[in-house]
N, C-alpha and C positions, 0 to 999 in steps of 0.2 A: 272417257267423257262423259259431263256434265250435263243433265237434262235439264232444264227448267220445266221443262213442259214433258208429257208421255206420249203425246200424240206424235206421231211422224210421217208425213208425207213422203214417199219417195215415189222419185218420177225418170222413169227409165228412156232414152233417148239414146239414137244411133248420130256418129259422129257422123254432120254434111258435110258428104264429099260427092260428087259428079258421081253418078253412075251407081251408088248404092243404097238409094232411097228412093221410099216411094216408085218403086219398080214396076209395078204392076199400073201405075199411073204413067210412069215416062213411057209406056209404049204406046201412047197416045198424044200427049205432051211433049217429049223428048224429055232427053234428063238434065239441060241447063233449066226449062222452067218445073221441071219435079224438083230438081234441088230447090229454087226459088220459094216453090210452094213449099216443101218443107221448112226452110227457114221463116218464112212467115208465120206458118203451125208453131213453133216454137215459142216465137216473139207471143204468138196468143196465150200460149200454155204458161212464160213467166208472166204475162200481166195478172189471170187469174189465180198464178199461186203465190206470187212475192208476197202480199200483204197476209197472205196465211197467218191467222193466229198458231202456227203450229213448228215443228222442226223440222228441216228440208233437207233432203239430199237429193242427187240429179246425180244419177249413175249412170254410164257413157259405156258403149258397146265396142270401143276399138282403144282409144286410150283418151286420158283428163285435156280436156280442153282448158287452156287457160284467158281464153280470152274474154273480153267484157261483155259477152252476153249472159249468161251466167252469173251475175256479182256475186264472189266469191264470201262476203257480207252474209247475203241472205241464204246463201246455196252451201251444203258442203259437198264437195265433188268426191266422187266414188268410180270405180271400174269394177262393171261387169262380171262376172265369173261362173262359168258353169258351161254344159256341150250344147245344150238348146233354154230356149226362153224359160221354159219350166225350170230348170235348175237352178239360173242365172236369179228368177225370183225368187225361190228358196233360200238359195244362199242372203238375197237381201235381208230378205224380214229375217231370216237365223240371227241374220246381223244386229238387226233394229231391234231383234226383242234380248239378245244378249247385252245389248247397251244401256237395258232398262225402258226402252219403250213399252208401252201395255195397248195403244194405238193405231196399228200401224195401215194407211193407204198407200195403194201403188195404181201407179196411171202410167198410162205410157205420154209423149211428148205432141201427139198430132190429133187432137182432139177439137176441133172449132165450135162443137156446141158443146164444148164445157165453158162452163158460169164458174165464179169463186164460190156462187151459194150453193151449186152442185157438191163442190166439196165440203163446207162447212154442214151441211146438212148429212152428208155420210158419214162423220164424222161424230155427230148426234147421236145419227141409230146406231155407231158402234159403242156409245157408250150403255145402248141396255141390247146389242145384239153379237157373238161370237164373229157371226160374219156379214158383212155387207157384199152387195155385187152390184156393179153398173152395166147391165147389158147393153149391148149395143145389136145395130141392126144386120151389120152379117152375120151375127151365128156367135160372135166370142164375145168378149168384156174389156169396156173401158178401164175398169173401177173395180181393184179386189180389195177390200176390209180383213183384217183377222182383230181379233185380241188373242187367242188361241193357235198355236202352226197347226197345220194340220196337210204334213205330206203331200199325201195323197194324189190331193187337186192340181200340184206340179208335174205330175206321172202319165204316163200313159196319155200324152194330148197329143192330137196333130194339128199343132200352132199353126194360127193362122187361116184354119179351114170353120165353117158353118159348125161343127159336132163339140164344138170349144166347151159353151155356156153349157149346153143341154149334159152334155160328160162332167162338166166339175159340180153344178146341181147335184148328177145322178150322187156323187166323191159324199156332198153335201146332209144328206137326204136321213132327217130327223135332227140334224145341227138346228142350233138359234141363230137364221141368217132374215135379212132385210134385202129387199132390189130395191133398188132407185129407179129415176125414168129409165125409160129406152134413148138411148143417144145415136148419131149417127158419126163414127168414126171416114176417113177421108183414105181411102185405097185405090179409088178407081175414079175414069173421068167421069162419071155417068154419077158421082158425090158432087161435083162439085161444075159439071158446063153449064148450070141453070144458076149457080150461087152468084150473086151480085159480088161479092168481094174476092170473088178469084177471075173473073172478067179481065182484067189488067195481067196475068198471067199469060192469059188462052190467047190474045189477039196476035197473033202475026205481025 
């Protein structure tokens, strides 16, 4: 693949299927509302990434979607591979470096707090740092950037728990890293119950 830029944004997403997305949130709002909220978050992710001046890849969890949500002229579409989230992220980074990219950032697709400027800033930081991490309020991270592959950070983690950020920072002790602003992701009812933009999904 010919790369016009050395910057790559990887977006990890789950295929939007009822009962398979936002399962913790669904316990309070139901499967249908959880799916609609997830689609709403996907559209937000597209809105803040589509005009970013970097190469963009969307990696699907189950199968590559050929629908119109992710514009194929903007996003390359790929399939995640690996037994857990860590292995899947490592595989995506490895492929990115093999394809000639130098600055690679990965994000999820459900961060309503994320703005285009956050991603632009992270790529700027990555020009002078080996690693950039966006800490999430739940103890994980919403953004990970690398110029050098560090496999340790993808191994021996309890993904989805509050220990992930702390353990990742331990893995990178002594490395040249930058932290971006703290952001809150949408996993639980408490994350959205008082948020104006989500009220339309919560009305019975």
